[in-house]
Steps between C-alpha positions, in 0.01 A plus 500: 500500500864440576684301229861620557704509818826689517733427795777697656797268584716607796318502829198353327594172339879484583653574837783757514612361839778680675735515191482865439577582862788265515644640171481846657693376789763346279554827311499745797643292788863580420433881528385473868231759479303609806183413310371146537457265191118550544525869495717489182286256328189706577666813348612282199135409443399866503767590251412211275141604495585848409719378217238266358195712552634846400756428234406643163726274297488122546798308619525134609450417865866386517603856401244637744670308777833633406359854500344436842833387650678796356249726678541309820877518491477881458245530788730298728819664380639166367772505248372189314443389135137402476551301183760289667320452833145434372538125446369381841178670436461372142591148620223526764241531218563135411408176660164629649223247562118477446278548800339163606159599384590578141538159327157349538300826460701596180442172335123536565502851368694411183224243414229763524639852430745677292793575727783742479789636706559881531816561704733786574826314425755426236410199301802283574463464881128447467544218253773339711267514803205340330676236288390146593192636672135535407558867431702405200181368352339844504467602128528875548802637690552877520782670674593854533800436282273360218245774525757782562280626784484468865195455719291695588530698174182457294705403196606178678142365533397643155801313353366165636154570364638607152722187478225257596196663355318461821197718597578689815155421653586135474830533680599443871833610648625315804790625710652623821567870440225751530659740266628259239240224501186677602495866428706465185281232336196692606605792290429289188177359642618159621351330813751433773578267778752573771685203654578596862783271575653747740181524705451881456215634701201492251399848617821637363404375155211756489287251305708576191511143357185325382608211737757426754631140542762354728569193283464406144273210617226767544537610139290226319159590645556881481581499139160335437328772672597775254 
Protein backbone atom coordinates (compact mmCIF):
# COMPACT_ATOMS: atom_id res chain seq x y z
CA UNK A 1 0.00 0.00 0.00
CA UNK A 2 1.36 3.40 -1.00
CA UNK A 3 1.38 5.93 1.82
CA UNK A 4 4.19 8.22 0.69
CA UNK A 5 4.71 9.97 -2.66
CA UNK A 6 8.02 11.60 -3.57
CA UNK A 7 8.12 13.99 -6.51
CA UNK A 8 10.92 15.19 -8.71
CA UNK A 9 10.41 18.89 -9.42
CA UNK A 10 11.90 20.19 -12.67
CA UNK A 11 10.19 18.74 -15.71
CA UNK A 12 7.70 17.00 -13.41
CA UNK A 13 5.98 19.71 -11.37
CA UNK A 14 7.77 22.84 -12.56
CA UNK A 15 8.46 23.73 -16.18
CA UNK A 16 12.02 24.70 -17.05
CA UNK A 17 10.85 26.41 -20.23
CA UNK A 18 13.53 27.79 -22.54
CA UNK A 19 15.48 29.58 -19.83
CA UNK A 20 18.58 27.40 -19.90
CA UNK A 21 18.83 27.56 -23.68
CA UNK A 22 18.44 31.35 -23.61
CA UNK A 23 21.10 31.59 -20.89
CA UNK A 24 23.48 29.53 -23.01
CA UNK A 25 22.91 31.94 -25.88
CA UNK A 26 23.62 34.96 -23.66
CA UNK A 27 26.90 33.47 -22.49
CA UNK A 28 28.22 32.23 -25.84
CA UNK A 29 26.72 34.62 -28.41
CA UNK A 30 29.60 37.10 -28.20
CA UNK A 31 32.14 34.40 -29.06
CA UNK A 32 30.63 33.74 -32.50
CA UNK A 33 31.20 29.99 -32.47
CA UNK A 34 30.36 27.79 -35.44
CA UNK A 35 28.27 25.58 -33.15
CA UNK A 36 24.64 26.55 -32.67
CA UNK A 37 23.22 27.42 -29.26
CA UNK A 38 21.33 24.12 -29.25
CA UNK A 39 24.54 22.17 -29.91
CA UNK A 40 26.37 23.99 -27.13
CA UNK A 41 23.50 23.50 -24.70
CA UNK A 42 23.30 19.80 -25.57
CA UNK A 43 27.01 19.48 -24.78
CA UNK A 44 26.52 21.49 -21.59
CA UNK A 45 23.89 19.01 -20.38
CA UNK A 46 26.25 16.12 -21.11
CA UNK A 47 29.07 17.75 -19.14
CA UNK A 48 26.70 18.65 -16.28
CA UNK A 49 25.51 15.07 -16.10
CA UNK A 50 29.06 13.78 -15.86
CA UNK A 51 29.92 16.24 -13.10
CA UNK A 52 26.90 15.38 -10.96
CA UNK A 53 26.85 11.65 -11.61
CA UNK A 54 30.53 10.80 -11.43
CA UNK A 55 31.90 13.32 -8.93
CA UNK A 56 33.21 11.62 -5.80
CA UNK A 57 33.11 14.76 -3.66
CA UNK A 58 29.87 16.73 -3.37
CA UNK A 59 29.81 20.34 -4.55
CA UNK A 60 26.76 22.57 -4.92
CA UNK A 61 25.02 22.76 -8.25
CA UNK A 62 26.10 26.39 -8.55
CA UNK A 63 29.70 25.24 -8.41
CA UNK A 64 28.90 22.40 -10.81
CA UNK A 65 27.62 24.95 -13.35
CA UNK A 66 30.85 26.92 -13.02
CA UNK A 67 32.84 23.73 -13.46
CA UNK A 68 30.74 22.88 -16.54
CA UNK A 69 31.34 26.27 -18.12
CA UNK A 70 35.05 26.08 -17.49
CA UNK A 71 35.14 22.77 -19.36
CA UNK A 72 33.11 24.20 -22.26
CA UNK A 73 35.34 27.26 -22.53
CA UNK A 74 38.35 24.97 -22.83
CA UNK A 75 36.64 22.74 -25.39
CA UNK A 76 35.70 25.74 -27.54
CA UNK A 77 39.06 27.48 -27.05
CA UNK A 78 37.49 30.45 -25.28
CA UNK A 79 39.55 32.70 -23.02
CA UNK A 80 36.80 33.36 -20.48
CA UNK A 81 36.31 33.38 -16.73
CA UNK A 82 33.57 30.87 -15.91
CA UNK A 83 32.93 32.36 -12.46
CA UNK A 84 32.28 35.79 -13.96
CA UNK A 85 30.18 34.61 -16.90
CA UNK A 86 27.96 32.01 -15.24
CA UNK A 87 25.32 34.48 -13.99
CA UNK A 88 22.86 34.13 -16.93
CA UNK A 89 22.62 30.40 -16.27
CA UNK A 90 22.15 30.85 -12.53
CA UNK A 91 19.50 33.53 -13.16
CA UNK A 92 17.67 31.15 -15.50
CA UNK A 93 17.06 28.79 -12.58
CA UNK A 94 14.68 31.32 -11.01
CA UNK A 95 11.17 32.43 -12.00
CA UNK A 96 10.03 29.02 -13.22
CA UNK A 97 6.34 28.14 -13.07
CA UNK A 98 4.21 25.13 -12.16
CA UNK A 99 2.64 23.03 -14.89
CA UNK A 100 -1.10 23.65 -15.17
CA UNK A 101 -2.04 20.20 -13.83
CA UNK A 102 -0.12 20.52 -10.56
CA UNK A 103 -2.23 22.72 -8.27
CA UNK A 104 -5.44 20.68 -7.99
CA UNK A 105 -3.78 17.26 -8.02
CA UNK A 106 -1.26 18.23 -5.37
CA UNK A 107 -3.94 19.57 -3.03
CA UNK A 108 -5.81 16.28 -3.35
CA UNK A 109 -2.68 14.26 -2.65
CA UNK A 110 -1.72 16.35 0.38
CA UNK A 111 -5.07 15.44 1.93
CA UNK A 112 -4.51 11.68 1.55
CA UNK A 113 -0.78 10.94 1.43
CA UNK A 114 2.55 11.91 2.89
CA UNK A 115 4.20 13.98 0.16
CA UNK A 116 7.84 14.90 -0.37
CA UNK A 117 10.04 16.59 -2.94
CA UNK A 118 13.31 14.98 -4.01
CA UNK A 119 15.16 17.22 -6.45
CA UNK A 120 18.63 17.61 -7.92
CA UNK A 121 19.08 21.30 -7.23
CA UNK A 122 20.48 23.76 -4.77
CA UNK A 123 17.97 24.70 -2.10
CA UNK A 124 17.68 28.44 -2.76
CA UNK A 125 16.44 28.36 -6.38
CA UNK A 126 13.97 25.59 -5.57
CA UNK A 127 12.47 27.50 -2.65
CA UNK A 128 12.23 30.66 -4.76
CA UNK A 129 10.42 28.77 -7.50
CA UNK A 130 7.85 27.18 -5.21
CA UNK A 131 7.15 30.12 -2.89
CA UNK A 132 3.51 31.22 -3.00
CA UNK A 133 2.51 27.92 -4.61
CA UNK A 134 0.94 24.71 -3.34
CA UNK A 135 4.38 23.09 -3.46
CA UNK A 136 5.46 25.27 -0.57
CA UNK A 137 2.92 23.36 1.55
CA UNK A 138 4.76 20.06 1.03
CA UNK A 139 6.19 19.15 4.45
CA UNK A 140 9.27 17.26 3.27
CA UNK A 141 11.61 19.00 0.83
CA UNK A 142 14.91 17.35 -0.07
CA UNK A 143 17.47 18.84 -2.44
CA UNK A 144 20.81 17.50 -3.54
CA UNK A 145 22.37 20.32 -1.53
CA UNK A 146 20.61 19.21 1.66
CA UNK A 147 21.34 15.51 1.14
CA UNK A 148 24.86 16.14 -0.19
CA UNK A 149 24.09 13.63 -2.93
CA UNK A 150 22.95 13.79 -6.54
CA UNK A 151 20.50 11.48 -8.27
CA UNK A 152 20.71 8.69 -9.26
CA UNK A 153 23.12 7.78 -6.45
CA UNK A 154 21.50 5.32 -4.04
CA UNK A 155 22.41 7.51 -1.06
CA UNK A 156 20.08 10.23 -2.36
CA UNK A 157 17.00 8.05 -1.96
CA UNK A 158 18.27 6.40 1.20
CA UNK A 159 18.71 9.87 2.65
CA UNK A 160 15.03 10.62 2.10
CA UNK A 161 13.99 7.33 3.70
CA UNK A 162 16.28 7.91 6.66
CA UNK A 163 15.06 11.46 7.27
CA UNK A 164 11.36 10.58 7.02
CA UNK A 165 11.38 7.10 8.56
CA UNK A 166 9.23 5.88 5.67
CA UNK A 167 9.20 2.23 4.61
CA UNK A 168 10.49 1.78 1.08
CA UNK A 169 7.63 -0.55 0.06
CA UNK A 170 5.16 2.20 0.96
CA UNK A 171 6.90 4.81 -1.24
CA UNK A 172 6.21 5.93 -4.79
CA UNK A 173 8.60 8.13 -6.78
CA UNK A 174 7.21 10.27 -9.61
CA UNK A 175 9.42 11.99 -12.15
CA UNK A 176 10.42 12.64 -15.74
CA UNK A 177 13.92 11.09 -15.83
CA UNK A 178 14.37 7.36 -16.33
CA UNK A 179 17.78 7.32 -14.64
CA UNK A 180 17.03 9.73 -11.78
CA UNK A 181 13.38 9.13 -11.01
CA UNK A 182 12.81 5.53 -12.07
CA UNK A 183 15.96 3.39 -12.01
CA UNK A 184 17.42 5.29 -9.04
CA UNK A 185 14.40 4.89 -6.74
CA UNK A 186 14.01 1.26 -7.82
CA UNK A 187 17.47 0.49 -6.41
CA UNK A 188 16.03 1.04 -2.93
CA UNK A 189 12.75 -0.75 -3.67
CA UNK A 190 10.39 2.12 -4.43
CA UNK A 191 7.51 1.92 -6.90
CA UNK A 192 7.82 4.41 -9.76
CA UNK A 193 5.74 6.44 -12.17
CA UNK A 194 7.24 8.13 -15.22
CA UNK A 195 5.50 11.33 -16.30
CA UNK A 196 5.93 11.52 -20.04
CA UNK A 197 5.52 15.25 -20.67
CA UNK A 198 7.82 15.13 -23.72
CA UNK A 199 5.81 12.37 -25.43
CA UNK A 200 8.66 9.88 -25.61
CA UNK A 201 7.77 6.72 -27.52
CA UNK A 202 6.63 4.31 -24.81
CA UNK A 203 8.57 1.48 -26.48
CA UNK A 204 11.76 3.42 -25.72
CA UNK A 205 10.98 3.21 -22.00
CA UNK A 206 11.42 -0.58 -22.05
CA UNK A 207 8.66 -1.02 -19.45
CA UNK A 208 11.09 0.19 -16.79
CA UNK A 209 8.59 2.28 -14.75
CA UNK A 210 5.66 0.65 -12.99
CA UNK A 211 3.41 3.11 -14.82
CA UNK A 212 3.70 5.81 -17.46
CA UNK A 213 1.43 8.87 -17.40
CA UNK A 214 1.26 11.96 -19.59
CA UNK A 215 -0.35 14.22 -16.98
CA UNK A 216 -0.61 14.38 -13.20
CA UNK A 217 -4.37 14.15 -13.64
CA UNK A 218 -3.88 10.41 -14.19
CA UNK A 219 -2.04 9.94 -10.92
CA UNK A 220 -4.91 9.69 -8.44
CA UNK A 221 -6.44 6.47 -9.71
CA UNK A 222 -3.09 4.81 -10.37
CA UNK A 223 -1.89 5.37 -6.81
CA UNK A 224 -4.96 3.54 -5.51
CA UNK A 225 -4.03 0.49 -7.58
CA UNK A 226 -0.72 -0.16 -5.81
